[in-house]
PDB file with one MODEL, atoms N, CA, C and O in Angstrom:
MODEL        1
ATOM      1  N   UNK A   1      67.495  31.746  38.713  1.00  0.00           N
ATOM      2  CA  UNK A   1      66.815  31.460  37.485  1.00  0.00           C
ATOM      3  C   UNK A   1      65.777  32.557  37.215  1.00  0.00           C
ATOM      4  O   UNK A   1      65.036  32.947  38.118  1.00  0.00           O
ATOM      5  N   UNK A   2      65.728  33.026  36.039  1.00  0.00           N
ATOM      6  CA  UNK A   2      64.843  34.118  35.683  1.00  0.00           C
ATOM      7  C   UNK A   2      63.578  33.575  35.022  1.00  0.00           C
ATOM      8  O   UNK A   2      63.651  32.683  34.177  1.00  0.00           O
ATOM      9  N   UNK A   3      62.410  34.117  35.408  1.00  0.00           N
ATOM     10  CA  UNK A   3      61.148  33.671  34.810  1.00  0.00           C
ATOM     11  C   UNK A   3      60.728  34.551  33.650  1.00  0.00           C
ATOM     12  O   UNK A   3      59.723  34.281  32.992  1.00  0.00           O
ATOM     13  N   UNK A   4      61.480  35.587  33.400  1.00  0.00           N
ATOM     14  CA  UNK A   4      61.147  36.469  32.291  1.00  0.00           C
ATOM     15  C   UNK A   4      61.612  35.845  30.985  1.00  0.00           C
ATOM     16  O   UNK A   4      62.627  35.150  30.935  1.00  0.00           O
ATOM     17  N   UNK A   5      60.846  36.107  29.922  1.00  0.00           N
ATOM     18  CA  UNK A   5      61.240  35.625  28.605  1.00  0.00           C
ATOM     19  C   UNK A   5      61.783  36.798  27.808  1.00  0.00           C
ATOM     20  O   UNK A   5      61.460  37.956  28.072  1.00  0.00           O
ATOM     21  N   UNK A   6      62.583  36.485  26.864  1.00  0.00           N
ATOM     22  CA  UNK A   6      63.148  37.558  26.048  1.00  0.00           C
ATOM     23  C   UNK A   6      62.057  38.142  25.155  1.00  0.00           C
ATOM     24  O   UNK A   6      61.097  37.443  24.829  1.00  0.00           O
ATOM     25  N   UNK A   7      62.182  39.408  24.751  1.00  0.00           N
ATOM     26  CA  UNK A   7      61.160  40.018  23.888  1.00  0.00           C
ATOM     27  C   UNK A   7      60.995  39.259  22.581  1.00  0.00           C
ATOM     28  O   UNK A   7      59.891  39.173  22.044  1.00  0.00           O
ATOM     29  N   UNK A   8      62.068  38.719  22.080  1.00  0.00           N
ATOM     30  CA  UNK A   8      61.992  37.991  20.814  1.00  0.00           C
ATOM     31  C   UNK A   8      61.144  36.720  20.973  1.00  0.00           C
ATOM     32  O   UNK A   8      60.314  36.406  20.121  1.00  0.00           O
ATOM     33  N   UNK A   9      61.368  35.997  22.078  1.00  0.00           N
ATOM     34  CA  UNK A   9      60.617  34.775  22.336  1.00  0.00           C
ATOM     35  C   UNK A   9      59.136  35.080  22.606  1.00  0.00           C
ATOM     36  O   UNK A   9      58.263  34.339  22.153  1.00  0.00           O
ATOM     37  N   UNK A  10      58.851  36.155  23.332  1.00  0.00           N
ATOM     38  CA  UNK A  10      57.474  36.555  23.626  1.00  0.00           C
ATOM     39  C   UNK A  10      56.749  36.905  22.326  1.00  0.00           C
ATOM     40  O   UNK A  10      55.580  36.555  22.161  1.00  0.00           O
ATOM     41  N   UNK A  11      57.419  37.582  21.415  1.00  0.00           N
ATOM     42  CA  UNK A  11      56.833  37.941  20.140  1.00  0.00           C
ATOM     43  C   UNK A  11      56.508  36.674  19.340  1.00  0.00           C
ATOM     44  O   UNK A  11      55.463  36.590  18.695  1.00  0.00           O
ATOM     45  N   UNK A  12      57.406  35.701  19.389  1.00  0.00           N
ATOM     46  CA  UNK A  12      57.175  34.432  18.688  1.00  0.00           C
ATOM     47  C   UNK A  12      55.961  33.708  19.272  1.00  0.00           C
ATOM     48  O   UNK A  12      55.149  33.158  18.528  1.00  0.00           O
ATOM     49  N   UNK A  13      55.836  33.709  20.595  1.00  0.00           N
ATOM     50  CA  UNK A  13      54.694  33.059  21.238  1.00  0.00           C
ATOM     51  C   UNK A  13      53.385  33.765  20.873  1.00  0.00           C
ATOM     52  O   UNK A  13      52.364  33.115  20.645  1.00  0.00           O
ATOM     53  N   UNK A  14      53.424  35.101  20.820  1.00  0.00           N
ATOM     54  CA  UNK A  14      52.226  35.855  20.426  1.00  0.00           C
ATOM     55  C   UNK A  14      51.812  35.501  19.005  1.00  0.00           C
ATOM     56  O   UNK A  14      50.632  35.297  18.719  1.00  0.00           O
ATOM     57  N   UNK A  15      52.800  35.431  18.119  1.00  0.00           N
ATOM     58  CA  UNK A  15      52.498  35.068  16.731  1.00  0.00           C
ATOM     59  C   UNK A  15      51.893  33.670  16.653  1.00  0.00           C
ATOM     60  O   UNK A  15      50.963  33.423  15.886  1.00  0.00           O
ATOM     61  N   UNK A  16      52.432  32.771  17.451  1.00  0.00           N
ATOM     62  CA  UNK A  16      51.927  31.407  17.473  1.00  0.00           C
ATOM     63  C   UNK A  16      50.466  31.360  17.946  1.00  0.00           C
ATOM     64  O   UNK A  16      49.635  30.658  17.370  1.00  0.00           O
ATOM     65  N   UNK A  17      50.175  32.125  19.010  1.00  0.00           N
ATOM     66  CA  UNK A  17      48.807  32.164  19.532  1.00  0.00           C
ATOM     67  C   UNK A  17      47.840  32.809  18.534  1.00  0.00           C
ATOM     68  O   UNK A  17      46.701  32.363  18.400  1.00  0.00           O
ATOM     69  N   UNK A  18      48.286  33.848  17.840  1.00  0.00           N
ATOM     70  CA  UNK A  18      47.435  34.499  16.845  1.00  0.00           C
ATOM     71  C   UNK A  18      47.136  33.526  15.704  1.00  0.00           C
ATOM     72  O   UNK A  18      46.000  33.441  15.237  1.00  0.00           O
ATOM     73  N   UNK A  19      48.142  32.805  15.265  1.00  0.00           N
ATOM     74  CA  UNK A  19      47.944  31.816  14.198  1.00  0.00           C
ATOM     75  C   UNK A  19      46.975  30.726  14.619  1.00  0.00           C
ATOM     76  O   UNK A  19      46.127  30.301  13.834  1.00  0.00           O
ATOM     77  N   UNK A  20      47.101  30.273  15.869  1.00  0.00           N
ATOM     78  CA  UNK A  20      46.200  29.241  16.397  1.00  0.00           C
ATOM     79  C   UNK A  20      44.766  29.764  16.463  1.00  0.00           C
ATOM     80  O   UNK A  20      43.826  29.053  16.107  1.00  0.00           O
ATOM     81  N   UNK A  21      44.598  31.005  16.918  1.00  0.00           N
ATOM     82  CA  UNK A  21      43.265  31.594  17.014  1.00  0.00           C
ATOM     83  C   UNK A  21      42.635  31.726  15.628  1.00  0.00           C
ATOM     84  O   UNK A  21      41.444  31.464  15.460  1.00  0.00           O
ATOM     85  N   UNK A  22      43.425  32.129  14.644  1.00  0.00           N
ATOM     86  CA  UNK A  22      42.903  32.241  13.276  1.00  0.00           C
ATOM     87  C   UNK A  22      42.461  30.886  12.744  1.00  0.00           C
ATOM     88  O   UNK A  22      41.429  30.774  12.082  1.00  0.00           O
ATOM     89  N   UNK A  23      43.244  29.869  13.035  1.00  0.00           N
ATOM     90  CA  UNK A  23      42.915  28.526  12.576  1.00  0.00           C
ATOM     91  C   UNK A  23      41.610  28.035  13.209  1.00  0.00           C
ATOM     92  O   UNK A  23      40.758  27.455  12.536  1.00  0.00           O
ATOM     93  N   UNK A  24      41.474  28.276  14.497  1.00  0.00           N
ATOM     94  CA  UNK A  24      40.249  27.868  15.199  1.00  0.00           C
ATOM     95  C   UNK A  24      39.047  28.633  14.643  1.00  0.00           C
ATOM     96  O   UNK A  24      37.985  28.047  14.426  1.00  0.00           O
ATOM     97  N   UNK A  25      39.207  29.924  14.414  1.00  0.00           N
ATOM     98  CA  UNK A  25      38.120  30.733  13.871  1.00  0.00           C
ATOM     99  C   UNK A  25      37.704  30.268  12.487  1.00  0.00           C
ATOM    100  O   UNK A  25      36.514  30.214  12.174  1.00  0.00           O
ATOM    101  N   UNK A  26      38.687  29.933  11.658  1.00  0.00           N
ATOM    102  CA  UNK A  26      38.373  29.453  10.309  1.00  0.00           C
ATOM    103  C   UNK A  26      37.629  28.124  10.365  1.00  0.00           C
ATOM    104  O   UNK A  26      36.690  27.902   9.601  1.00  0.00           O
ATOM    105  N   UNK A  27      38.045  27.248  11.261  1.00  0.00           N
ATOM    106  CA  UNK A  27      37.385  25.948  11.400  1.00  0.00           C
ATOM    107  C   UNK A  27      35.935  26.124  11.855  1.00  0.00           C
ATOM    108  O   UNK A  27      35.029  25.482  11.324  1.00  0.00           O
ATOM    109  N   UNK A  28      35.726  26.995  12.836  1.00  0.00           N
ATOM    110  CA  UNK A  28      34.362  27.244  13.314  1.00  0.00           C
ATOM    111  C   UNK A  28      33.506  27.863  12.214  1.00  0.00           C
ATOM    112  O   UNK A  28      32.331  27.522  12.074  1.00  0.00           O
ATOM    113  N   UNK A  29      34.080  28.757  11.446  1.00  0.00           N
ATOM    114  CA  UNK A  29      33.346  29.361  10.338  1.00  0.00           C
ATOM    115  C   UNK A  29      32.918  28.329   9.312  1.00  0.00           C
ATOM    116  O   UNK A  29      31.800  28.378   8.799  1.00  0.00           O
ATOM    117  N   UNK A  30      33.805  27.400   9.018  1.00  0.00           N
ATOM    118  CA  UNK A  30      33.485  26.341   8.058  1.00  0.00           C
ATOM    119  C   UNK A  30      32.356  25.457   8.584  1.00  0.00           C
ATOM    120  O   UNK A  30      31.450  25.087   7.836  1.00  0.00           O
ATOM    121  N   UNK A  31      32.413  25.124   9.863  1.00  0.00           N
ATOM    122  CA  UNK A  31      31.355  24.291  10.453  1.00  0.00           C
ATOM    123  C   UNK A  31      30.004  24.997  10.408  1.00  0.00           C
ATOM    124  O   UNK A  31      28.988  24.373  10.100  1.00  0.00           O
ATOM    125  N   UNK A  32      29.985  26.274  10.708  1.00  0.00           N
ATOM    126  CA  UNK A  32      28.730  27.032  10.678  1.00  0.00           C
ATOM    127  C   UNK A  32      28.182  27.094   9.256  1.00  0.00           C
ATOM    128  O   UNK A  32      26.978  26.949   9.045  1.00  0.00           O
ATOM    129  N   UNK A  33      29.060  27.308   8.286  1.00  0.00           N
ATOM    130  CA  UNK A  33      28.619  27.369   6.889  1.00  0.00           C
ATOM    131  C   UNK A  33      28.010  26.038   6.452  1.00  0.00           C
ATOM    132  O   UNK A  33      26.989  26.014   5.764  1.00  0.00           O
ATOM    133  N   UNK A  34      28.635  24.940   6.849  1.00  0.00           N
ATOM    134  CA  UNK A  34      28.098  23.622   6.484  1.00  0.00           C
ATOM    135  C   UNK A  34      26.763  23.363   7.170  1.00  0.00           C
ATOM    136  O   UNK A  34      25.859  22.783   6.568  1.00  0.00           O
ATOM    137  N   UNK A  35      26.633  23.787   8.417  1.00  0.00           N
ATOM    138  CA  UNK A  35      25.368  23.604   9.135  1.00  0.00           C
ATOM    139  C   UNK A  35      24.253  24.408   8.464  1.00  0.00           C
ATOM    140  O   UNK A  35      23.133  23.919   8.320  1.00  0.00           O
ATOM    141  N   UNK A  36      24.557  25.627   8.060  1.00  0.00           N
ATOM    142  CA  UNK A  36      23.548  26.449   7.373  1.00  0.00           C
ATOM    143  C   UNK A  36      23.160  25.843   6.037  1.00  0.00           C
ATOM    144  O   UNK A  36      21.986  25.859   5.665  1.00  0.00           O
ATOM    145  N   UNK A  37      24.137  25.309   5.310  1.00  0.00           N
ATOM    146  CA  UNK A  37      23.846  24.687   4.012  1.00  0.00           C
ATOM    147  C   UNK A  37      22.949  23.463   4.195  1.00  0.00           C
ATOM    148  O   UNK A  37      22.033  23.234   3.404  1.00  0.00           O
ATOM    149  N   UNK A  38      23.214  22.686   5.232  1.00  0.00           N
ATOM    150  CA  UNK A  38      22.391  21.497   5.496  1.00  0.00           C
ATOM    151  C   UNK A  38      20.967  21.909   5.855  1.00  0.00           C
ATOM    152  O   UNK A  38      20.004  21.276   5.423  1.00  0.00           O
ATOM    153  N   UNK A  39      20.840  22.955   6.636  1.00  0.00           N
ATOM    154  CA  UNK A  39      19.511  23.433   7.032  1.00  0.00           C
ATOM    155  C   UNK A  39      18.734  23.899   5.798  1.00  0.00           C
ATOM    156  O   UNK A  39      17.551  23.590   5.656  1.00  0.00           O
ATOM    157  N   UNK A  40      19.391  24.634   4.916  1.00  0.00           N
ATOM    158  CA  UNK A  40      18.741  25.102   3.696  1.00  0.00           C
ATOM    159  C   UNK A  40      18.300  23.938   2.818  1.00  0.00           C
ATOM    160  O   UNK A  40      17.232  23.982   2.207  1.00  0.00           O
ATOM    161  N   UNK A  41      19.132  22.891   2.759  1.00  0.00           N
ATOM    162  CA  UNK A  41      18.812  21.742   1.912  1.00  0.00           C
ATOM    163  C   UNK A  41      17.614  20.962   2.450  1.00  0.00           C
ATOM    164  O   UNK A  41      16.849  20.386   1.676  1.00  0.00           O
ATOM    165  N   UNK A  42      17.449  20.943   3.765  1.00  0.00           N
ATOM    166  CA  UNK A  42      16.372  20.154   4.371  1.00  0.00           C
ATOM    167  C   UNK A  42      15.061  20.928   4.509  1.00  0.00           C
ATOM    168  O   UNK A  42      14.006  20.316   4.680  1.00  0.00           O
ATOM    169  N   UNK A  43      15.104  22.252   4.440  1.00  0.00           N
ATOM    170  CA  UNK A  43      13.909  23.063   4.585  1.00  0.00           C
ATOM    171  C   UNK A  43      13.243  23.228   3.220  1.00  0.00           C
ATOM    172  O   UNK A  43      13.895  23.662   2.270  1.00  0.00           O
ATOM    173  N   UNK A  44      11.968  22.893   3.106  1.00  0.00           N
ATOM    174  CA  UNK A  44      11.295  23.040   1.804  1.00  0.00           C
ATOM    175  C   UNK A  44      11.135  24.517   1.436  1.00  0.00           C
ATOM    176  O   UNK A  44      10.971  25.372   2.306  1.00  0.00           O
ATOM    177  N   UNK A  45      11.184  24.795   0.151  1.00  0.00           N
ATOM    178  CA  UNK A  45      11.048  26.171  -0.324  1.00  0.00           C
ATOM    179  C   UNK A  45       9.586  26.613  -0.226  1.00  0.00           C
ATOM    180  O   UNK A  45       8.695  25.795   0.000  1.00  0.00           O
ATOM    181  N   UNK A  46       9.355  27.911  -0.397  1.00  0.00           N
ATOM    182  CA  UNK A  46       7.985  28.429  -0.318  1.00  0.00           C
ATOM    183  C   UNK A  46       7.083  27.835  -1.389  1.00  0.00           C
ATOM    184  O   UNK A  46       5.955  27.452  -1.080  1.00  0.00           O
ATOM    185  N   UNK A  47       7.540  27.743  -2.652  1.00  0.00           N
ATOM    186  CA  UNK A  47       6.666  27.126  -3.661  1.00  0.00           C
ATOM    187  C   UNK A  47       6.316  25.671  -3.329  1.00  0.00           C
ATOM    188  O   UNK A  47       5.197  25.228  -3.588  1.00  0.00           O
ATOM    189  N   UNK A  48       7.258  24.938  -2.763  1.00  0.00           N
ATOM    190  CA  UNK A  48       6.985  23.546  -2.399  1.00  0.00           C
ATOM    191  C   UNK A  48       5.949  23.477  -1.285  1.00  0.00           C
ATOM    192  O   UNK A  48       5.076  22.609  -1.300  1.00  0.00           O
ATOM    193  N   UNK A  49       6.041  24.383  -0.322  1.00  0.00           N
ATOM    194  CA  UNK A  49       5.049  24.400   0.762  1.00  0.00           C
ATOM    195  C   UNK A  49       3.672  24.763   0.225  1.00  0.00           C
ATOM    196  O   UNK A  49       2.665  24.215   0.674  1.00  0.00           O
ATOM    197  N   UNK A  50       3.624  25.700  -0.751  1.00  0.00           N
ATOM    198  CA  UNK A  50       2.342  26.069  -1.345  1.00  0.00           C
ATOM    199  C   UNK A  50       1.712  24.891  -2.081  1.00  0.00           C
ATOM    200  O   UNK A  50       0.514  24.635  -1.955  1.00  0.00           O
ATOM    201  N   UNK A  51       2.539  24.172  -2.856  1.00  0.00           N
ATOM    202  CA  UNK A  51       2.022  23.005  -3.590  1.00  0.00           C
ATOM    203  C   UNK A  51       1.486  21.961  -2.622  1.00  0.00           C
ATOM    204  O   UNK A  51       0.438  21.362  -2.865  1.00  0.00           O
ATOM    205  N   UNK A  52       2.195  21.745  -1.540  1.00  0.00           N
ATOM    206  CA  UNK A  52       1.757  20.774  -0.542  1.00  0.00           C
ATOM    207  C   UNK A  52       0.428  21.198   0.072  1.00  0.00           C
ATOM    208  O   UNK A  52      -0.467  20.369   0.243  1.00  0.00           O
ATOM    209  N   UNK A  53       0.290  22.469   0.403  1.00  0.00           N
ATOM    210  CA  UNK A  53      -0.959  22.956   1.000  1.00  0.00           C
ATOM    211  C   UNK A  53      -2.118  22.792   0.021  1.00  0.00           C
ATOM    212  O   UNK A  53      -3.221  22.416   0.420  1.00  0.00           O
ATOM    213  N   UNK A  54      -1.873  23.072  -1.257  1.00  0.00           N
ATOM    214  CA  UNK A  54      -2.917  22.899  -2.267  1.00  0.00           C
ATOM    215  C   UNK A  54      -3.348  21.445  -2.363  1.00  0.00           C
ATOM    216  O   UNK A  54      -4.541  21.145  -2.427  1.00  0.00           O
ATOM    217  N   UNK A  55      -2.372  20.544  -2.373  1.00  0.00           N
ATOM    218  CA  UNK A  55      -2.680  19.118  -2.478  1.00  0.00           C
ATOM    219  C   UNK A  55      -3.498  18.652  -1.291  1.00  0.00           C
ATOM    220  O   UNK A  55      -4.453  17.892  -1.451  1.00  0.00           O
ATOM    221  N   UNK A  56      -3.132  19.101  -0.105  1.00  0.00           N
ATOM    222  CA  UNK A  56      -3.871  18.708   1.098  1.00  0.00           C
ATOM    223  C   UNK A  56      -5.307  19.219   1.017  1.00  0.00           C
ATOM    224  O   UNK A  56      -6.247  18.480   1.310  1.00  0.00           O
ATOM    225  N   UNK A  57      -5.478  20.471   0.621  1.00  0.00           N
ATOM    226  CA  UNK A  57      -6.839  21.013   0.503  1.00  0.00           C
ATOM    227  C   UNK A  57      -7.660  20.236  -0.523  1.00  0.00           C
ATOM    228  O   UNK A  57      -8.827  19.914  -0.297  1.00  0.00           O
ATOM    229  N   UNK A  58      -7.018  19.941  -1.663  1.00  0.00           N
ATOM    230  CA  UNK A  58      -7.727  19.246  -2.739  1.00  0.00           C
ATOM    231  C   UNK A  58      -8.152  17.850  -2.292  1.00  0.00           C
ATOM    232  O   UNK A  58      -9.285  17.447  -2.554  1.00  0.00           O
ATOM    233  N   UNK A  59      -7.285  17.113  -1.632  1.00  0.00           N
ATOM    234  CA  UNK A  59      -7.641  15.749  -1.212  1.00  0.00           C
ATOM    235  C   UNK A  59      -8.681  15.765  -0.103  1.00  0.00           C
ATOM    236  O   UNK A  59      -9.550  14.895  -0.047  1.00  0.00           O
ATOM    237  N   UNK A  60      -8.592  16.754   0.780  1.00  0.00           N
ATOM    238  CA  UNK A  60      -9.599  16.849   1.841  1.00  0.00           C
ATOM    239  C   UNK A  60     -10.975  17.106   1.255  1.00  0.00           C
ATOM    240  O   UNK A  60     -11.951  16.451   1.620  1.00  0.00           O
ATOM    241  N   UNK A  61     -11.042  18.072   0.338  1.00  0.00           N
ATOM    242  CA  UNK A  61     -12.357  18.414  -0.209  1.00  0.00           C
ATOM    243  C   UNK A  61     -12.913  17.274  -1.056  1.00  0.00           C
ATOM    244  O   UNK A  61     -14.122  17.044  -1.063  1.00  0.00           O
ATOM    245  N   UNK A  62     -12.042  16.557  -1.770  1.00  0.00           N
ATOM    246  CA  UNK A  62     -12.510  15.426  -2.571  1.00  0.00           C
ATOM    247  C   UNK A  62     -13.073  14.336  -1.663  1.00  0.00           C
ATOM    248  O   UNK A  62     -14.111  13.749  -1.969  1.00  0.00           O
ATOM    249  N   UNK A  63     -12.413  14.068  -0.575  1.00  0.00           N
ATOM    250  CA  UNK A  63     -12.881  13.054   0.371  1.00  0.00           C
ATOM    251  C   UNK A  63     -14.195  13.437   1.015  1.00  0.00           C
ATOM    252  O   UNK A  63     -15.078  12.599   1.198  1.00  0.00           O
ATOM    253  N   UNK A  64     -14.321  14.717   1.359  1.00  0.00           N
ATOM    254  CA  UNK A  64     -15.571  15.178   1.974  1.00  0.00           C
ATOM    255  C   UNK A  64     -16.735  15.057   1.000  1.00  0.00           C
ATOM    256  O   UNK A  64     -17.822  14.615   1.373  1.00  0.00           O
ATOM    257  N   UNK A  65     -16.500  15.457  -0.264  1.00  0.00           N
ATOM    258  CA  UNK A  65     -17.565  15.362  -1.269  1.00  0.00           C
ATOM    259  C   UNK A  65     -18.004  13.913  -1.449  1.00  0.00           C
ATOM    260  O   UNK A  65     -19.197  13.623  -1.543  1.00  0.00           O
ATOM    261  N   UNK A  66     -17.035  13.012  -1.496  1.00  0.00           N
ATOM    262  CA  UNK A  66     -17.340  11.603  -1.687  1.00  0.00           C
ATOM    263  C   UNK A  66     -18.161  11.060  -0.517  1.00  0.00           C
ATOM    264  O   UNK A  66     -19.143  10.347  -0.720  1.00  0.00           O
ATOM    265  N   UNK A  67     -17.758  11.398   0.693  1.00  0.00           N
ATOM    266  CA  UNK A  67     -18.466  10.904   1.868  1.00  0.00           C
ATOM    267  C   UNK A  67     -19.878  11.478   1.941  1.00  0.00           C
ATOM    268  O   UNK A  67     -20.830  10.760   2.244  1.00  0.00           O
ATOM    269  N   UNK A  68     -20.008  12.767   1.663  1.00  0.00           N
ATOM    270  CA  UNK A  68     -21.344  13.389   1.702  1.00  0.00           C
ATOM    271  C   UNK A  68     -22.257  12.759   0.661  1.00  0.00           C
ATOM    272  O   UNK A  68     -23.434  12.508   0.921  1.00  0.00           O
ATOM    273  N   UNK A  69     -21.705  12.507  -0.517  1.00  0.00           N
ATOM    274  CA  UNK A  69     -22.520  11.908  -1.580  1.00  0.00           C
ATOM    275  C   UNK A  69     -22.979  10.511  -1.218  1.00  0.00           C
ATOM    276  O   UNK A  69     -24.122  10.146  -1.493  1.00  0.00           O
ATOM    277  N   UNK A  70     -22.115   9.728  -0.610  1.00  0.00           N
ATOM    278  CA  UNK A  70     -22.473   8.355  -0.255  1.00  0.00           C
ATOM    279  C   UNK A  70     -23.537   8.335   0.843  1.00  0.00           C
ATOM    280  O   UNK A  70     -24.472   7.537   0.794  1.00  0.00           O
ATOM    281  N   UNK A  71     -23.390   9.212   1.825  1.00  0.00           N
ATOM    282  CA  UNK A  71     -24.354   9.255   2.918  1.00  0.00           C
ATOM    283  C   UNK A  71     -25.691   9.785   2.414  1.00  0.00           C
ATOM    284  O   UNK A  71     -26.749   9.269   2.773  1.00  0.00           O
ATOM    285  N   UNK A  72     -25.632  10.828   1.572  1.00  0.00           N
ATOM    286  CA  UNK A  72     -26.862  11.415   1.054  1.00  0.00           C
ATOM    287  C   UNK A  72     -27.625  10.427   0.179  1.00  0.00           C
ATOM    288  O   UNK A  72     -28.856  10.421   0.175  1.00  0.00           O
ATOM    289  N   UNK A  73     -26.914   9.608  -0.547  1.00  0.00           N
ATOM    290  CA  UNK A  73     -27.575   8.640  -1.424  1.00  0.00           C
ATOM    291  C   UNK A  73     -28.137   7.478  -0.624  1.00  0.00           C
ATOM    292  O   UNK A  73     -28.892   6.665  -1.157  1.00  0.00           O
ATOM    293  N   UNK A  74     -27.780   7.393   0.641  1.00  0.00           N
ATOM    294  CA  UNK A  74     -28.288   6.323   1.475  1.00  0.00           C
ATOM    295  C   UNK A  74     -27.605   4.996   1.222  1.00  0.00           C
ATOM    296  O   UNK A  74     -28.060   3.954   1.692  1.00  0.00           O
ATOM    297  N   UNK A  75     -26.511   5.036   0.479  1.00  0.00           N
ATOM    298  CA  UNK A  75     -25.817   3.790   0.161  1.00  0.00           C
ATOM    299  C   UNK A  75     -25.093   3.228   1.379  1.00  0.00           C
ATOM    300  O   UNK A  75     -25.032   2.014   1.571  1.00  0.00           O
ATOM    301  N   UNK A  76     -24.548   4.121   2.196  1.00  0.00           N
ATOM    302  CA  UNK A  76     -23.789   3.653   3.344  1.00  0.00           C
ATOM    303  C   UNK A  76     -24.076   4.524   4.547  1.00  0.00           C
ATOM    304  O   UNK A  76     -24.650   5.607   4.435  1.00  0.00           O
ATOM    305  N   UNK A  77     -23.668   4.033   5.682  1.00  0.00           N
ATOM    306  CA  UNK A  77     -23.759   4.835   6.893  1.00  0.00           C
ATOM    307  C   UNK A  77     -22.551   5.757   6.990  1.00  0.00           C
ATOM    308  O   UNK A  77     -21.650   5.722   6.152  1.00  0.00           O
ATOM    309  N   UNK A  78     -22.556   6.567   8.011  1.00  0.00           N
ATOM    310  CA  UNK A  78     -21.475   7.535   8.184  1.00  0.00           C
ATOM    311  C   UNK A  78     -20.152   6.829   8.416  1.00  0.00           C
ATOM    312  O   UNK A  78     -19.133   7.248   7.868  1.00  0.00           O
ATOM    313  N   UNK A  79     -20.139   5.762   9.217  1.00  0.00           N
ATOM    314  CA  UNK A  79     -18.886   5.057   9.517  1.00  0.00           C
ATOM    315  C   UNK A  79     -18.250   4.447   8.275  1.00  0.00           C
ATOM    316  O   UNK A  79     -17.053   4.614   8.039  1.00  0.00           O
ATOM    317  N   UNK A  80     -19.031   3.755   7.500  1.00  0.00           N
ATOM    318  CA  UNK A  80     -18.456   3.109   6.319  1.00  0.00           C
ATOM    319  C   UNK A  80     -18.053   4.147   5.273  1.00  0.00           C
ATOM    320  O   UNK A  80     -17.105   3.926   4.519  1.00  0.00           O
ATOM    321  N   UNK A  81     -18.754   5.267   5.220  1.00  0.00           N
ATOM    322  CA  UNK A  81     -18.345   6.311   4.274  1.00  0.00           C
ATOM    323  C   UNK A  81     -17.013   6.901   4.709  1.00  0.00           C
ATOM    324  O   UNK A  81     -16.217   7.328   3.872  1.00  0.00           O
ATOM    325  N   UNK A  82     -16.771   6.928   5.997  1.00  0.00           N
ATOM    326  CA  UNK A  82     -15.487   7.415   6.517  1.00  0.00           C
ATOM    327  C   UNK A  82     -14.349   6.507   6.043  1.00  0.00           C
ATOM    328  O   UNK A  82     -13.290   6.986   5.637  1.00  0.00           O
ATOM    329  N   UNK A  83     -14.581   5.185   6.101  1.00  0.00           N
ATOM    330  CA  UNK A  83     -13.567   4.235   5.619  1.00  0.00           C
ATOM    331  C   UNK A  83     -13.318   4.422   4.126  1.00  0.00           C
ATOM    332  O   UNK A  83     -12.172   4.422   3.678  1.00  0.00           O
ATOM    333  N   UNK A  84     -14.382   4.579   3.370  1.00  0.00           N
ATOM    334  CA  UNK A  84     -14.265   4.788   1.930  1.00  0.00           C
ATOM    335  C   UNK A  84     -13.494   6.064   1.638  1.00  0.00           C
ATOM    336  O   UNK A  84     -12.675   6.108   0.719  1.00  0.00           O
ATOM    337  N   UNK A  85     -13.754   7.091   2.412  1.00  0.00           N
ATOM    338  CA  UNK A  85     -13.057   8.358   2.234  1.00  0.00           C
ATOM    339  C   UNK A  85     -11.566   8.182   2.469  1.00  0.00           C
ATOM    340  O   UNK A  85     -10.750   8.714   1.717  1.00  0.00           O
ATOM    341  N   UNK A  86     -11.209   7.447   3.496  1.00  0.00           N
ATOM    342  CA  UNK A  86      -9.789   7.200   3.774  1.00  0.00           C
ATOM    343  C   UNK A  86      -9.118   6.498   2.595  1.00  0.00           C
ATOM    344  O   UNK A  86      -8.010   6.857   2.196  1.00  0.00           O
ATOM    345  N   UNK A  87      -9.795   5.502   2.045  1.00  0.00           N
ATOM    346  CA  UNK A  87      -9.236   4.783   0.902  1.00  0.00           C
ATOM    347  C   UNK A  87      -9.031   5.724  -0.278  1.00  0.00           C
ATOM    348  O   UNK A  87      -7.996   5.681  -0.943  1.00  0.00           O
ATOM    349  N   UNK A  88     -10.009   6.564  -0.531  1.00  0.00           N
ATOM    350  CA  UNK A  88      -9.923   7.502  -1.654  1.00  0.00           C
ATOM    351  C   UNK A  88      -8.782   8.482  -1.445  1.00  0.00           C
ATOM    352  O   UNK A  88      -8.050   8.800  -2.382  1.00  0.00           O
ATOM    353  N   UNK A  89      -8.633   8.955  -0.227  1.00  0.00           N
ATOM    354  CA  UNK A  89      -7.554   9.895   0.049  1.00  0.00           C
ATOM    355  C   UNK A  89      -6.193   9.233  -0.172  1.00  0.00           C
ATOM    356  O   UNK A  89      -5.273   9.855  -0.702  1.00  0.00           O
ATOM    357  N   UNK A  90      -6.073   7.977   0.234  1.00  0.00           N
ATOM    358  CA  UNK A  90      -4.808   7.278   0.008  1.00  0.00           C
ATOM    359  C   UNK A  90      -4.507   7.167  -1.460  1.00  0.00           C
ATOM    360  O   UNK A  90      -3.373   7.381  -1.888  1.00  0.00           O
ATOM    361  N   UNK A  91      -5.535   6.828  -2.250  1.00  0.00           N
ATOM    362  CA  UNK A  91      -5.350   6.712  -3.699  1.00  0.00           C
ATOM    363  C   UNK A  91      -4.964   8.046  -4.311  1.00  0.00           C
ATOM    364  O   UNK A  91      -4.105   8.100  -5.192  1.00  0.00           O
ATOM    365  N   UNK A  92      -5.589   9.122  -3.854  1.00  0.00           N
ATOM    366  CA  UNK A  92      -5.316  10.449  -4.391  1.00  0.00           C
ATOM    367  C   UNK A  92      -3.896  10.882  -4.056  1.00  0.00           C
ATOM    368  O   UNK A  92      -3.235  11.512  -4.882  1.00  0.00           O
ATOM    369  N   UNK A  93      -3.421  10.563  -2.877  1.00  0.00           N
ATOM    370  CA  UNK A  93      -2.057  10.947  -2.472  1.00  0.00           C
ATOM    371  C   UNK A  93      -1.004  10.240  -3.300  1.00  0.00           C
ATOM    372  O   UNK A  93       0.053  10.810  -3.570  1.00  0.00           O
ATOM    373  N   UNK A  94      -1.270   9.012  -3.707  1.00  0.00           N
ATOM    374  CA  UNK A  94      -0.286   8.249  -4.476  1.00  0.00           C
ATOM    375  C   UNK A  94      -0.077   8.827  -5.864  1.00  0.00           C
ATOM    376  O   UNK A  94       0.992   8.646  -6.447  1.00  0.00           O
ATOM    377  N   UNK A  95      -1.048   9.502  -6.396  1.00  0.00           N
ATOM    378  CA  UNK A  95      -0.956  10.047  -7.760  1.00  0.00           C
ATOM    379  C   UNK A  95      -0.021  11.167  -7.853  1.00  0.00           C
ATOM    380  O   UNK A  95       0.164  11.729  -8.932  1.00  0.00           O
TER     381      UNK A  95
ENDMDL
END
């Protein structure tokens, strides 16, 4: 019994393996493209990050001004002004 294959059969097997490799490569490429698209969709854009940073700064400074004013006026102590500040910040974030 001979273990050698005919040249025609070997060529057919090579073609089959090349086709399989191309199919696997195309599938992997599609998966990578979908993963990149999902990452882009979930990552906020630069303008969105800037708007968020502005909002955070604005709410922080508004809360600080409110707390300083309440303490300076002698209306409340530092602890209760802190609670009031938290409430104000929550209200500001909802807007």
